[in-house]
C-alpha positions, -999 to 999 in steps of 0.1 A, spaced: 922 -494 -117 892 -487 -96 872 -518 -84 841 -529 -104 811 -531 -85 798 -565 -76 769 -581 -61 763 -586 -24 771 -617 -7 745 -643 0 757 -652 33 742 -688 46 725 -696 14 719 -735 14 703 -750 -20 669 -757 -13 654 -793 -19 634 -801 -51 598 -801 -51 588 -835 -35 557 -833 -10 532 -859 -21 503 -835 -8 503 -797 0 472 -791 19 454 -757 23 417 -749 35 400 -747 2 424 -771 -18 447 -799 -16 474 -805 -40 480 -840 -48 511 -851 -69 497 -859 -101 485 -895 -108 466 -902 -139 447 -930 -124 431 -906 -99 430 -874 -119 428 -877 -157 391 -888 -156 374 -861 -138 397 -835 -154 389 -847 -190 352 -845 -182 354 -810 -167 374 -797 -197 353 -814 -224 342 -790 -252 363 -761 -236 390 -763 -261 400 -725 -256 417 -736 -222 446 -750 -242 449 -718 -263 484 -706 -246 494 -743 -239 522 -761 -258 497 -793 -257 459 -801 -258 431 -800 -266 431 -838 -261 410 -857 -286 400 -886 -263 400 -893 -225 428 -922 -234 450 -896 -250 446 -873 -219 454 -903 -196 485 -912 -215 496 -873 -213 491 -871 -176 508 -905 -170 539 -891 -189 537 -858 -170 534 -878 -137 569 -895 -142 588 -862 -147 608 -843 -119 607 -814 -140 579 -801 -144 567 -815 -112 530 -817 -115 501 -814 -90 464 -818 -91 442 -797 -74 415 -812 -54 386 -787 -43 384 -799 -5 346 -789 -1 334 -810 -33 361 -832 -34 364 -830 -71 397 -824 -91 395 -789 -108 431 -783 -123 466 -788 -127 499 -767 -119 533 -776 -114 570 -765 -106 593 -761 -133 627 -747 -143 637 -759 -107 672 -748 -99 678 -755 -63 717 -742 -69 705 -707 -75 674 -708 -53 650 -701 -87 617 -721 -91 590 -712 -115 552 -721 -112 534 -728 -145 515 -751 -165 485 -739 -148 451 -751 -161 419 -746 -142 386 -761 -153 357 -736 -154 341 -754 -124 372 -740 -103 381 -709 -118 375 -675 -99 371 -699 -68 390 -696 -33 405 -730 -40 423 -716 -73 436 -687 -57 448 -709 -27 464 -735 -48 490 -709 -62 494 -692 -28 505 -726 -14 528 -733 -41 544 -700 -37 546 -703 3 560 -738 -1 589 -726 -24 599 -697 1 595 -719 33 619 -745 14 646 -720 9 641 -706 -25 651 -670 -32 631 -663 -63 597 -677 -77 590 -670 -114 558 -667 -135 561 -667 -173 536 -666 -200 527 -658 -234 525 -619 -235 493 -621 -253 475 -642 -225 458 -613 -206 441 -632 -179 477 -648 -171 494 -615 -168 466 -601 -146 467 -633 -124 504 -626 -119 500 -591 -109 470 -603 -85 494 -626 -67 521 -600 -63 544 -609 -91 565 -581 -102 569 -578 -142 603 -579 -153 601 -573 -189 592 -592 -222 613 -618 -241 606 -613 -275 605 -642 -300 612 -663 -270 596 -696 -282 577 -711 -311 544 -728 -297 526 -753 -318 541 -731 -346 536 -696 -336 556 -670 -320 554 -664 -284 566 -635 -270 570 -643 -231 561 -619 -201 583 -625 -173 572 -619 -136 590 -628 -102 585 -626 -65 616 -624 -43 619 -642 -9 619 -604 9 587 -595 -9 571 -627 1 575 -615 36 552 -588 28 530 -606 5 523 -637 24 503 -618 50 483 -603 22 476 -636 9 466 -651 42 443 -619 48 426 -627 15 418 -662 25 407 -655 58 372 -666 61 362 -630 74 371 -616 41 341 -634 27 303 -625 33 275 -652 38 273 -654 1 311 -662 -4 316 -629 -22 351 -613 -12 352 -580 8 386 -569 -5 402 -582 -36 437 -599 -34 450 -576 -60 442 -545 -36 461 -562 -7 490 -571 -28 490 -539 -42 492 -524 -8 518 -546 4 539 -540 -26 532 -503 -25 521 -502 -60 489 -481 -75 456 -496 -67 441 -516 -94 
């Protein structure tokens, strides 16, 4: 019998640690381990009246500040998902949440999700840098694969994944029920060897020279990551 093909050996792989830093610092944003006492009140205020922010989430909108505080307090106790609050370094204000989840050190796989950015932080360098920092931490810690999954109807999340350089790997049909509705899930990933190309693209976008005096980008991150990956320009 002829030999059947097997995957290549992964020499020297050591399972990376689970997420743990209390703080991950950047230029525009600081990621702080979620703490309801510090983070719930300002985020509830920023999200008030913006119920659409929760359209694709399995929780929310929250009817009261206390309900939101209680939810944050529960999330802050969990190791998976492992939540961070995103604090804008210029304004000092908390503007969003993001987490690591489906954390699988034995296979070197980790996902970024539960991303909820307030209108005040959306489309800002701080919001972009927050996700970039999370990707970078994962690969520097030794993960081989960083995943991004979203509702296949969530067009902004699909575009964001591509913008960061995640590769679309397919759609899992009838993957979940979320608040009684069907969810088909789009799957994306970046591999460690791809980050070797994408990391410099992220750094080039975040470089102050990429922004004019009014804070407008000179070159889009989607263009830089497409160039790095050899994709068609957006």
